[in-house]
N, C-alpha and C positions, 0 to 999 in steps of 0.2 A: 347131573344137577337135580336137586330136589325141587319139587313144586309146592307152593304154599298158597292157599286161598285166604284172602284178607277182605273183610268187609269195611267199606269206607262210607262216610256220609257223601252225598252227591257233590257238595262243594269241593271236597278233597279230591274226589275222582275227577271232577272237571279240571281242577288245578293240574293234576298229574298229566292228564291228556293234553292240556295246553302246553305243558313243558315239552312233551314229545313232538308237538306240532312245530316248535321252534327249530327243530332239526338238531338240537344239541344232544338229544337222546334218541336212540333207535326205537325204543319201546317203553311202555310204562314199567316193565320189569327192569330195564336198564336204569331208569330214573330212580326206582326204589333201591336198587343195588348201590347206586352212587350215594344215596342218602345214608344207607347203612354203613358204607365205607367211611363217609365223612363223620358220622356219629362215633364210630370206633376210634378214628384218629383223634377226635376231640376228647373222648374219654381217656385215651392214652396220654395226651398232652396234659389233661387235668390231673391225672394220676401222678405224672411226673412232677407237676407243679406242687401238688400236695406233699409229695415225698420231700421235695426241696424245702418246703415250709416246715415240715416236721423236723428235718435235719437242722434247719436254721434255729428253730426254737430249742432244740436239744443242745445246741452248741453253746448256749449261754448268752450273756449280755456282752455286747461289743462296746468298748470304751472309746473307740475312735469317733471323731466328729463326722457328720455327713459329708463335709468338704473333703476330709481325708479319704473317705471311702470312694467318693466320686473321682478324686485324683488318682487313686490306685486303679480304679476301673479304666480310666482314660489311658493310663500308662500300659495296662495289660492289652487293651485294644490296639494301641499303637504298635506294641511289640509283635502282635500277631500279623499285622499288615506290612511289616518291613521285610 
């Protein structure tokens, strides 16, 4: 595992140390690793959402009403849960 030295303002350092004192994290490194994992997951989800938006925009205009779209979505959800 690689080592990285990071400079933080005192309030950030105090915050990280407070998080480790709660017992949820074993160390400040553990806390920072968790933040990086969460950030990566969030960016992955955001990238997937952006891709869906791009695909939706590229697909053109939908002539169905909002009620028709929601009815179709409800039917699809029901069919998956049966």
